[in-house]
Structure formats: structure tokens, C-alpha cells
Wavefront OBJ file of the C-alpha trace (Angstrom):
o trace
v 175.945 63.670 117.976
v 175.592 63.542 121.728
v 174.223 60.653 123.751
v 172.962 60.426 127.332
v 173.765 57.229 129.217
v 171.755 56.304 132.306
v 173.745 53.899 134.498
v 172.565 51.449 137.156
v 175.379 49.605 138.884
v 175.131 45.900 139.672
v 175.831 44.846 143.275
v 179.431 44.096 142.192
v 179.675 47.507 140.531
v 178.421 49.200 143.705
v 181.013 47.332 145.779
v 183.800 48.265 143.346
v 182.752 51.931 143.330
v 182.482 52.071 147.126
v 185.977 50.562 147.360
v 187.341 52.986 144.748
v 185.102 55.985 143.926
v 187.244 56.683 140.833
v 186.078 53.436 139.182
v 183.696 55.161 136.718
v 186.340 57.757 135.806
v 189.006 55.087 135.368
v 186.609 53.072 133.206
v 185.813 56.116 131.065
v 189.502 56.881 130.517
v 190.323 53.286 129.604
v 187.903 53.162 126.653
v 189.209 54.095 123.223
v 186.565 54.032 120.506
v 187.535 56.110 117.427
v 185.520 59.318 117.222
v 183.923 58.959 120.675
v 184.695 61.279 123.567
v 183.182 61.357 127.031
v 181.946 64.836 127.898
v 181.144 64.095 131.530
v 180.154 61.515 134.102
v 177.921 62.564 136.980
v 176.694 60.774 140.096
v 172.935 61.245 140.374
v 170.156 60.615 142.863
v 167.098 58.568 142.013
v 166.756 55.290 140.124
v 170.161 55.660 138.414
v 173.631 55.802 139.950
v 175.413 57.770 137.215
v 174.700 59.699 134.053
v 177.310 59.995 131.327
v 177.287 62.220 128.269
v 179.301 61.222 125.226
v 179.868 62.621 121.761
v 179.939 59.994 118.995
v 179.794 60.089 115.206
v 176.944 57.556 114.989
v 174.803 55.025 116.866
v 177.261 52.191 116.208
v 180.153 54.005 117.873
v 177.919 55.091 120.781
v 176.784 51.488 121.270
v 180.372 50.195 121.290
v 181.341 52.802 123.904
v 178.264 52.055 126.012
v 178.951 48.304 125.999
v 182.615 48.800 126.910
v 181.704 51.205 129.722
v 179.025 48.861 131.045
v 181.466 45.952 131.161
v 184.098 47.978 133.023
v 181.793 49.426 135.678
v 179.650 46.305 136.010
v 176.385 48.018 135.337
v 173.325 48.250 133.157
v 173.149 51.214 130.798
v 170.338 52.844 128.863
v 171.808 54.886 126.000
v 169.733 57.579 124.314
v 170.584 59.978 121.484
v 170.256 63.607 122.569
v 168.530 65.743 119.947
v 169.088 69.500 120.372
v 165.807 71.374 120.645
v 166.736 73.561 117.675
v 166.562 70.436 115.484
v 162.860 70.142 116.268
v 162.220 73.548 114.712
v 163.304 72.463 111.226
v 166.254 73.185 108.929
v 165.812 76.966 108.769
v 165.960 77.353 112.534
v 169.073 75.159 112.635
v 170.752 77.321 110.016
v 170.042 80.450 112.089
v 171.175 78.945 115.376
v 174.797 79.637 116.241
v 174.813 76.749 118.673
v 172.444 73.777 118.914
v 172.460 73.624 122.702
v 173.997 75.205 125.751
v 177.534 74.069 126.565
v 177.946 71.570 129.370
v 179.483 72.776 132.628
v 183.226 73.156 132.113
v 182.968 73.380 128.318
v 183.879 76.520 126.454
v 181.063 78.030 124.445
v 181.318 78.905 120.764
l 1 2 3 4 5 6 7 8 9 10 11 12 13 14 15 16 17 18 19 20 21 22 23 24 25 26 27 28 29 30 31 32 33 34 35 36 37 38 39 40 41 42 43 44 45 46 47 48 49 50 51 52 53 54 55 56 57 58 59 60 61 62 63 64 65 66 67 68 69 70 71 72 73 74 75 76 77 78 79 80 81 82 83 84 85 86 87 88 89 90 91 92 93 94 95 96 97 98 99 100 101 102 103 104 105 106 107 108 109 110
């Protein structure tokens, strides 16, 4: 299951990221939660500083990753499960769908 994380840095997190723009990437790479992989971290404009997308086997694993990431980047994170649109159409539509959603940039399809 995929999760979207919306990240707001604390003042200390902003300072750390300005000093070393690789801070979020370094934080992502330092976290090892079984079954969880980060699919991408993106700087964004608006009320959030970053958005991360992770793949996790369940909510518990996603929560552990989110907490670890938040501690390392010194930020506040809102974590939301991402439900593919095909899942809203019911089981038959899911069975027919080859892929639940479009691949993320840089990911191979299929």
C-alpha cells in the first residue's frame, strides 16, 4: 500500500535543510523499517515543504517510518494512505485493471 506524507519543517528543520539541502534525502536513506520503501521525496510550494511517497505493508509500518522520518528532519508530518482510484470501482474493476495507478516519475511501468 502506498502512503503520501505531507511535511512541514520546524524552524530547526528549515535551518538544517538550508545548511545541507540533502538532509531529507539523507534522512530517508537512514531509515530501515522492514517492508517499507521510499518511492520519492519532493520539495513543494504551498503550506508544506516536502511531500514523500512510501510503500508499506500496513499502517503500523507506515507510522513507524513517518515517525522516524519526522524525527530526523525535525518536522511535522501528516501521513495518509493512498487508495488507487480503481479500488473505488469495486472488486471486478480491480480484477480487470492491469495496474492500480500510473507509475511515479522514474518508475518502470508494468
